[in-house]
C-alpha positions, -999 to 999 in steps of 0.1 A, spaced: 568 -72 21 539 -67 -3 504 -77 8 492 -80 -28 482 -115 -39 488 -130 -73 460 -146 -92 464 -178 -113 445 -207 -126 449 -241 -108 438 -273 -125 429 -299 -100 410 -332 -103 376 -336 -87 386 -360 -60 414 -338 -48 392 -307 -49 365 -325 -29 390 -336 -2 403 -300 0 368 -286 2 359 -309 31 391 -302 49 386 -264 45 350 -267 57 361 -286 88 386 -257 96 362 -229 87 383 -218 57 377 -213 20 393 -238 -4 416 -210 -14 425 -202 22 431 -239 29 455 -242 -1 474 -211 10 477 -225 46 490 -258 32 515 -241 9 527 -218 37 532 -247 61 551 -268 35 573 -238 24 582 -231 60 590 -268 67 612 -269 36 631 -237 47 618 -218 17 598 -193 37 605 -177 70 579 -172 98 582 -134 95 575 -135 57 542 -152 64 528 -125 88 502 -103 73 500 -76 99 527 -53 115 515 -63 150 521 -100 143 555 -92 127 565 -72 158 553 -101 181 574 -126 162 604 -103 160 603 -97 197 605 -135 203 636 -138 180 
């Protein structure tokens, strides 16, 4: 799995951005980090992304794999 991240432009209305910014601040994340967290959660719930694909470090991957 590559740890490289893709960059792209996201057009979003002011009201939605403000709601995301407040939510991110409440959880001590950046807006970008909050969007990534939301997308990861929804992708996993939809069966489009596995738990192991979401892990960013070998230690976390090993921990998850040991539980499987």
